[in-house]
C-alpha positions in Angstrom: -73.4 -62.1 99.3 -72.6 -58.5 100.3 -74.1 -57.2 103.5 -76.6 -54.4 102.7 -76.0 -53.0 106.2 -72.4 -52.1 105.3 -73.4 -50.0 102.3 -73.1 -46.2 102.7 -76.2 -44.3 103.7 -77.4 -41.7 101.2 -78.5 -38.5 103.0 -78.6 -36.3 100.0 -82.0 -34.6 99.4 -83.4 -33.4 96.2 -82.8 -29.6 95.6 -86.3 -29.2 94.0 -88.7 -31.1 96.2 -86.5 -32.0 99.2 -87.3 -35.7 98.9 -85.0 -38.7 99.3 -82.6 -39.6 96.5 -80.6 -42.6 95.4 -77.3 -43.1 93.6 -77.7 -42.7 89.9 -74.3 -43.4 88.2 -71.1 -41.5 88.1 -70.3 -38.2 86.4 -66.9 -38.8 84.6 -66.7 -35.2 83.5 -66.3 -33.9 87.0 -65.4 -37.1 88.8 -68.5 -36.8 91.2 -71.4 -39.0 92.2 -74.8 -38.5 90.5 -78.1 -38.7 92.2 -81.8 -39.0 91.2 -84.9 -38.0 93.2 -87.2 -40.9 94.1 -90.3 -38.6 93.8 -89.8 -36.1 90.9 -86.9 -38.1 89.2 -84.7 -35.0 89.1 -81.1 -35.8 88.3 -78.2 -33.7 89.7 -74.6 -33.8 90.7 -73.7 -32.0 94.0 -70.7 -29.7 94.1 -70.5 -29.7 90.3 -69.2 -26.5 88.7 -72.0 -24.2 87.8 -72.7 -23.6 84.1 -74.1 -20.4 82.5 -77.8 -20.7 82.1 -78.3 -17.6 79.9 -77.6 -18.0 76.3 -74.7 -15.8 75.1 -75.9 -13.3 72.5 -74.0 -14.2 69.4 -75.0 -13.9 65.7 -74.1 -16.5 63.2 -71.1 -15.3 61.0 -72.6 -17.1 58.0 -76.3 -16.0 57.9 -76.5 -13.5 60.8 -79.2 -15.5 62.7 -79.1 -15.9 66.6 -77.1 -18.8 68.0 -78.0 -21.0 70.9 -76.1 -23.3 73.2 -75.5 -26.7 71.6 -72.9 -28.4 73.9 -70.7 -27.7 76.9 -67.0 -28.4 76.4 -64.3 -28.6 79.1 -63.0 -25.2 78.1 -65.8 -23.6 76.0 -69.4 -23.4 75.1 -70.4 -24.5 71.6 -73.1 -22.5 70.0 -75.2 -23.5 67.0 -77.2 -21.4 64.5 -80.9 -21.3 65.1 -81.6 -22.2 61.4 -80.4 -25.8 61.7 -83.9 -27.2 61.5 -84.8 -25.7 58.2 -85.0 -28.0 55.2 -84.6 -25.4 52.4 -81.7 -23.4 51.1 -81.8 -21.2 54.2 -80.7 -24.1 56.4 -77.5 -23.2 58.4 -76.0 -25.5 61.1 -72.8 -23.6 61.7 -71.2 -24.0 65.1 -68.8 -21.7 67.0 -66.9 -22.1 70.3 -66.8 -19.5 73.0 -64.2 -19.7 75.8 -65.9 -20.7 79.0 -63.8 -18.3 81.2 -65.0 -14.7 80.8 -61.5 -13.4 81.2 -60.2 -15.4 78.2 -60.6 -14.1 74.7 -58.7 -16.9 72.9 -58.1 -20.6 73.2 -54.9 -22.4 74.2 -53.2 -23.5 71.0 -50.0 -25.5 70.2 -47.4 -24.1 67.8 -44.8 -26.9 67.9 -45.3 -30.4 66.6 -43.1 -31.8 69.3 -45.9 -31.0 71.8 -47.6 -34.3 70.6 -45.0 -36.4 72.4 -43.2 -36.4 75.7 -39.7 -37.1 74.4 -37.8 -39.4 76.8 -34.8 -39.9 74.4 -31.7 -37.8 74.2 -32.0 -35.9 70.9 -28.3 -35.1 70.4 -25.7 -37.3 68.7 -22.5 -37.5 70.7 -20.3 -38.8 67.9 -17.2 -39.2 70.1 -19.1 -41.3 72.6 -20.8 -43.7 70.2 -19.8 -47.3 69.6 -20.1 -46.8 65.9 -18.5 -44.4 63.6 -20.2 -41.3 62.1 -20.2 -42.9 58.6 -22.0 -46.0 59.9 -24.7 -43.9 61.6 -25.0 -41.8 58.4 -25.5 -44.8 56.1 -28.1 -46.3 58.5 -30.1 -43.0 58.6 -29.8 -42.7 54.8 -31.5 -46.1 54.4 -34.2 -45.4 57.0 -35.0 -41.8 56.1 -34.2 -41.4 52.4 -35.1 -45.0 51.4 -37.9 -45.4 54.1 -36.7 -48.8 55.3 -37.6 -50.2 58.6 -35.0 -51.2 61.2 -35.1 -55.0 60.4 -34.4 -54.5 56.7 -31.7 -51.9 57.5 -30.0 -54.3 59.8 -30.1 -57.0 57.2 -28.5 -54.7 54.6 -25.8 -53.5 56.9 -25.0 -57.1 58.0 -24.7 -58.5 54.5 -23.0 -55.6 52.7 -20.8 -54.0 55.4 -20.5 -56.9 57.9 -22.0 -54.7 60.6 -24.1 -56.2 63.4 -26.4 -53.5 64.7 -29.5 -54.4 66.7 -33.0 -53.2 65.7 -33.3 -51.2 69.0 -30.2 -49.3 68.2 -31.4 -48.4 64.7 -34.8 -47.4 66.0 -33.2 -45.2 68.6 -31.1 -43.5 65.9 -34.2 -42.8 63.9 -36.0 -41.2 66.8 -33.0 -39.1 67.8 -32.6 -37.9 64.2 -36.2 -36.9 63.9 -36.1 -34.9 67.1 -32.7 -33.3 66.3 -33.6 -32.3 62.8 -36.9 -30.8 64.0 -35.1 -28.7 66.6 -32.2 -27.7 64.4 -34.0 -27.1 61.1 -37.7 -26.5 61.9 -40.8 -26.4 59.7 -40.4 -24.8 56.3 -41.3 -21.1 56.2 -42.8 -19.7 53.0 -43.6 -16.1 51.9 -46.4 -16.8 49.4 -49.3 -19.2 49.7 -52.3 -19.2 47.4 -54.1 -22.4 48.8 -53.6 -24.4 52.0 -55.0 -27.9 51.8 -55.9 -29.7 55.1 -56.9 -33.2 55.8 -56.6 -36.1 58.2 -56.1 -39.9 58.0 -55.7 -42.8 60.4 -52.5 -44.4 61.6 -52.2 -47.1 64.3 -49.7 -47.7 67.1 -50.2 -50.5 69.6 -53.2 -51.5 67.6 -55.0 -48.2 68.5 -56.3 -45.7 66.0 -54.5 -42.3 65.9 -55.4 -39.5 63.6 -52.6 -37.8 61.6 -53.5 -34.2 60.5 -51.7 -32.5 57.6 -51.7 -29.0 56.1 -50.0 -28.7 52.6 -49.2 -25.6 50.6 -50.3 -25.7 47.0 -47.6 -23.3 45.6 -44.5 -25.1 46.8 -46.0 -28.5 47.6 -44.7 -28.3 51.1 -46.0 -29.7 54.4 -46.7 -26.8 56.6 -47.9 -28.5 59.8 -48.7 -31.9 61.2 -50.0 -33.3 64.4 -51.4 -36.5 66.0 -54.6 -36.9 68.0 -56.6 -39.7 69.5 -59.9 -38.3 68.0 -61.1 -35.6 65.7 -62.2 -32.3 67.3 -62.0 -28.6 66.9 -59.1 -28.4 69.4 -56.8 -30.3 67.1 -57.9 -28.4 64.0 -57.0 -25.2 65.8 -53.6 -26.6 66.6 -53.0 -27.6 63.0 -53.8 -24.1 61.6 -51.9 -22.3 64.4 -48.8 -24.4 63.8 -48.9 -23.6 60.1 -49.4 -19.9 60.9 -46.5 -19.8 63.3 -44.0 -20.7 60.6 -45.7 -19.0 57.6 -48.0 -16.1 58.5 -48.9 -15.6 54.9 -51.4 -18.5 55.0 -53.9 -16.3 56.9 -54.8 -14.7 53.6 -54.8 -17.9 51.5 -57.7 -20.1 50.6 -58.1 -23.0 53.0 -59.4 -26.1 51.3 -61.0 -29.0 53.3 -63.3 -31.9 52.9 -66.1 -30.4 55.0 -65.3 -31.8 58.4 -67.1 -29.5 60.9 -63.9 -29.1 63.0 -62.2 -27.1 60.3 -64.9 -24.4 60.0 -65.2 -24.2 63.7 -61.4 -23.9 64.2 -61.2 -21.2 61.5 -63.9 -19.2 63.3 -62.1 -19.6 66.7 -58.8 -18.2 65.4 -58.6 -14.5 64.8 -55.9 -14.8 62.1 -58.2 -16.6 59.7 -61.5 -15.8 58.0 -64.4 -18.1 57.1 -64.7 -16.3 53.8 -61.5 -18.0 52.7 -62.7 -21.5 53.6 -63.5 -23.7 50.6 -65.3 -27.1 51.0 -64.9 -29.3 48.0 -67.7 -31.8 47.5 -66.8 -33.2 44.0 -63.3 -34.4 42.9 -64.0 -32.9 39.5 -63.9 -29.4 40.8 -61.0 -27.1 40.0 -60.2 -26.8 43.7 -59.9 -30.2 45.5 -57.6 -32.1 47.9 -56.3 -34.6 45.3 -52.7 -33.6 45.9 -52.9 -34.1 49.6 -54.9 -37.3 49.1 -52.1 -38.7 46.9 -49.6 -37.8 49.6 -51.3 -40.2 52.0 -50.5 -43.1 49.8 -46.9 -42.1 49.5 -46.7 -42.0 53.3 -48.7 -45.1 54.1 -46.9 -47.4 51.6 -43.5 -47.3 53.4 -45.3 -47.4 56.8 -46.5 -50.9 55.9 -42.9 -52.2 56.2 -42.9 -51.4 59.9 -45.9 -53.8 60.5 -47.3 -51.4 63.1 -45.7 -49.0 65.5 -45.1 -49.8 69.2 -45.3 -46.2 70.5 -46.4 -42.8 69.6 -42.8 -41.6 69.6 -41.9 -44.2 66.9 -44.9 -43.2 64.8 -44.1 -39.5 65.3 -40.4 -40.0 64.4 -41.3 -41.8 61.2 -43.8 -39.1 60.0 -41.6 -36.2 61.1 -38.5 -37.6 59.2 -40.7 -38.1 56.1 -42.0 -34.6 56.4 -38.5 -33.1 56.5 -37.3 -35.4 53.8 -40.1 -34.2 51.6 -39.7 -30.5 52.4 -35.9 -30.1 52.3 -34.2 -33.1 50.7 -36.5 -34.7 48.1 -36.4 -33.3 44.5 -39.9 -32.5 43.3 -40.8 -33.0 39.6 -43.6 -30.4 39.8 -40.9 -27.9 40.9 -38.5 -28.8 38.1 -36.3 -31.0 40.2 -36.0 -28.5 43.1 -37.0 -29.3 46.7 -39.8 -27.2 48.3 -37.2 -25.4 50.4 -35.1 -24.5 47.3 -38.2 -23.4 45.4 -39.4 -21.1 48.2 -35.9 -19.5 48.6 -34.9 -20.8 52.0 -31.2 -20.3 52.5 -29.4 -23.6 53.2 -25.7 -24.6 53.5 -24.0 -25.8 50.3 -23.2 -29.5 50.3 -22.4 -32.0 47.5 -25.5 -34.1 48.3 -28.7 -33.9 50.2 -27.5 -36.7 52.4 -24.6 -34.6 53.8 -27.0 -31.7 54.3 -29.2 -34.0 56.4 -26.3 -35.1 58.5 -25.2 -31.5 59.0 -28.5 -30.7 60.8 -28.1 -33.6 63.2 -25.1 -32.0 65.0 
């Protein structure tokens, strides 16, 4: 048994009635001890950062009604429309985020997909220092990127057809290096015209844990404009998705943004000054003329080859697989909807002339 005499003495008094208090859990948000009064049952956390008590005066951009504090976020205050309790057509539960710091007028956003990972692998191919020839590495990457094969199946093909014994770890490392290299050398696909931008999210797993993959896809050229990974769905990641798409293609600020109604999208559009809520379209029926069917079909074409990997061991491996598939779709894969052209060729992006898309892919690894 533990000795009660060795327990720390609580000398914290209630700020309301000046009575004795006792320990009442732990506040994980600030990392401080919580207390509760024994007399009036008031709960408080000493030395916690003060929060604004007055409601900021904001009007709902949808209906113009006053907005009230709904939730405190680590970097913002979330306001909700005062008409959220109505049960008729006048009901409005729109939410908006206001930066917590009075000196900040905008939120911290990410504009590069590589921000999702902390790359600990050298992203450059030193061909003269490698144990294998350039042609061997090129064939291996063709099988893993263009054919979407995993490392074990690629190793089996190389061993039986070319009598090459290459370990799974070596092939996985080549795939990771190629994804980082082609991202830094080529970059996301810029477009000059965009009528609709479709956004959606789905679940992938690594180490058995759920991880959300976010996509934004252009309707005109059928190109993936931005992608990111997150451990949960929130407005912060929806902001990053739109800001990454805007950084490469500013024309999407005037396009229609089609989503499935997740509240994070509308809140993110309201937080970013380059977008307007009037261009946001929420589809509720798949029979409508505007829907996310094209992006929904893309999930199946991405998840089907991912089953060969039987799960990913790290976020870097999952990021490398998705990134390589994104660049393959945008720059190297002929699209039947675009009359056999790639989205990069249809949008007029200047690329070097090569005999095959495979040689063009290898060109951007150097």
